C-alpha positions in Angstrom: 2.8 3.3 59.4 6.1 1.8 60.4 9.2 3.4 58.9 7.4 6.2 57.2 7.3 9.8 58.3 4.0 11.5 58.0 4.8 15.0 56.6 1.7 16.8 55.1 3.9 19.4 53.4 6.0 16.8 51.7 2.9 14.9 50.6 1.4 18.1 49.2 4.6 19.0 47.3 4.7 15.5 45.8 1.1 15.8 44.7 1.7 19.3 43.2 4.7 17.9 41.3 2.5 15.1 39.9 -0.2 17.4 38.9 2.3 19.8 37.3 3.9 16.9 35.4 0.5 15.8 34.1 -0.4 19.3 33.0 2.8 19.6 31.1 2.3 16.2 29.4 -1.3 17.2 28.5 -0.1 20.6 27.1 2.7 18.9 25.1 0.2 16.3 23.6 -2.1 19.2 22.6 0.7 21.1 21.0 1.7 17.9 19.0 -1.9 17.4 17.9 -2.1 21.0 16.7 1.2 20.6 14.9 0.1 17.4 13.2 -3.2 19.0 12.2 -1.4 22.0 10.8 1.1 19.8 8.8 -1.7 17.7 7.4 -3.7 20.8 6.5 -0.8 22.4 4.7 0.1 19.2 2.8 -3.6 18.9 2.0 -3.7 22.4 0.6 -0.8 21.4 -1.7 -2.8 18.5 -2.9 -1.7 15.6 -0.8 -4.4 13.2 0.2 -4.6 11.6 3.7 -6.5 8.8 5.3 -7.6 10.0 8.7 -6.7 8.0 11.8 -8.9 5.0 12.5 -9.0 6.0 16.1 -7.6 8.8 18.2 -3.9 8.6 18.7 -3.3 6.7 15.5 -1.2 8.3 12.7 -2.5 9.8 9.5 -1.7 7.8 6.4 -0.7 9.6 3.3 -2.5 8.2 0.2 -0.5 7.6 -3.0 -1.9 9.1 -6.2 -3.2 5.8 -7.5 -4.9 4.9 -4.3 -6.6 8.4 -4.2 -7.7 8.0 -7.8 -9.1 4.5 -7.3 -10.9 5.6 -4.1 -12.5 8.4 -6.0 -13.6 6.0 -8.7 -11.5 7.8 -11.4 -9.5 4.7 -12.4 -10.4 1.0 -12.7 -8.8 -1.9 -10.9 -7.0 -2.9 -14.1 -5.6 0.6 -14.6 -4.5 0.7 -10.9 -2.7 -2.6 -11.3 -0.9 -1.3 -14.4 0.0 1.9 -12.6 1.4 -0.1 -9.6 3.5 -2.2 -12.0 4.9 1.0 -13.6 5.5 2.6 -10.2 7.4 -0.4 -8.8 9.6 -0.4 -11.9 10.1 3.4 -11.8 11.2 3.3 -8.1 13.4 0.2 -8.6 15.1 1.8 -11.6 15.5 5.1 -9.7 17.6 3.3 -7.1 20.1 2.1 -9.7 21.8 5.5 -9.8 22.0 5.8 -6.1 25.5 5.5 -4.6 25.4 2.5 -2.3 27.3 2.2 0.9 30.3 -0.1 0.6 31.0 -0.2 4.3 29.7 -3.8 4.5 31.7 -5.1 1.5 35.0 -6.6 2.6 37.7 -6.8 -0.1 38.8 -10.4 -0.5 35.4 -11.7 0.5 35.9 -12.2 4.2 32.9 -12.5 6.3 30.5 -15.1 7.8 28.8 -16.0 4.5 32.0 -16.9 2.8 34.2 -15.3 0.1 32.4 -13.1 -2.3 29.0 -13.3 -0.7 28.5 -9.6 -0.2 29.7 -8.8 -3.7 27.2 -11.3 -5.1 24.4 -9.6 -3.2 25.4 -6.2 -4.7 25.6 -7.7 -8.2 22.2 -9.3 -7.8 20.8 -5.9 -6.7 22.4 -4.2 -9.7 21.0 -6.9 -12.0 17.5 -6.3 -10.6 17.8 -2.6 -11.1 19.0 -3.1 -14.7 16.1 -5.4 -15.4 13.7 -2.9 -14.0 15.2 -0.1 -16.1 14.8 -2.3 -19.2 11.2 -3.2 -18.4 10.4 0.5 -17.6 11.9 1.5 -21.0 9.6 -1.1 -22.7 6.6 0.2 -20.9 7.5 3.8 -21.9 8.0 2.6 -25.5 4.5 1.1 -25.3 3.3 4.7 -24.5 5.0 5.7 -27.8 7.6 7.5 -25.6 5.0 10.3 -25.6 6.5 12.8 -23.1 3.1 13.9 -21.6 2.0 10.3 -21.0 5.3 9.2 -19.5 5.5 12.3 -17.3 1.9 11.6 -16.0 2.9 8.1 -15.1 6.2 9.1 -13.6 4.5 11.7 -11.3 1.4 9.8 -10.2 2.6 6.1 -10.4 6.3 6.5 -9.8 6.6 9.3 -7.4 3.1 8.5 -5.9 1.9 12.1 -6.1 -1.8 12.9 -6.3 -2.7 14.8 -9.5 -3.2 18.0 -7.5 0.4 17.7 -6.0 1.8 16.9 -9.4 0.8 20.1 -11.2 0.9 23.8 -10.5 -2.7 24.8 -11.3 -6.2 23.5 -10.8 -6.7 23.6 -14.6 -3.9 21.1 -15.1 -5.4 18.6 -12.6 -8.0 17.5 -15.1 -5.4 17.3 -17.9 -3.0 15.1 -16.0 -5.9 12.8 -14.9 -7.0 12.5 -18.5 -3.4 11.8 -19.7 -2.9 9.2 -16.9 -6.2 7.5 -17.8 -5.0 7.1 -21.4 -1.6 5.9 -20.4 -3.0 3.4 -17.9 -5.5 2.1 -20.5 -2.6 1.4 -22.8 -0.5 -0.2 -20.1 -3.4 -2.3 -18.8 -3.9 -3.6 -22.4 -0.3 -4.8 -22.2 -1.3 -7.5 -19.6 -4.3 -8.6 -21.8 -2.0 -9.0 -24.8 0.2 -11.5 -23.0 -2.7 -13.8 -21.9 
């Protein structure tokens, strides 16, 4: 071995450092796995539903309320589609009140896209939110503005909570599922009325 010095003690130290590093990495990976399992367990106890990892090392995927209900066979495909429409409008309308950053807007319209391009994008976004708010109000009117039906849709479709996450007691889970079923039947009928 030309240019290398054979030092058994140095070689042993390097090997021990490598083994120590691997042991630390393994211990850290085990601690992370325990932490993830604990977090998933606690969220599950609060009513969240998770889809387990497809293979080791893959992340857990939280299930939205509608997905969980559909997977359990508690709502039909038509009800799920109606709930997804309601949820998309709910989330889009909820963004309307959010204060948006204006750091990218340049007074006077300077920028690569030309004068007024950024302002036009902001106006289009505001228009889309306003349309979503109006369509959401129409869907709520279709539910006769009944507070319980609207609340069930807001929680499960809009905020994407499972029924167990949405209410405080087990007794209320059945009630919110029943209310949601009625609301989604009414909203699913909306699509058939237009055809």
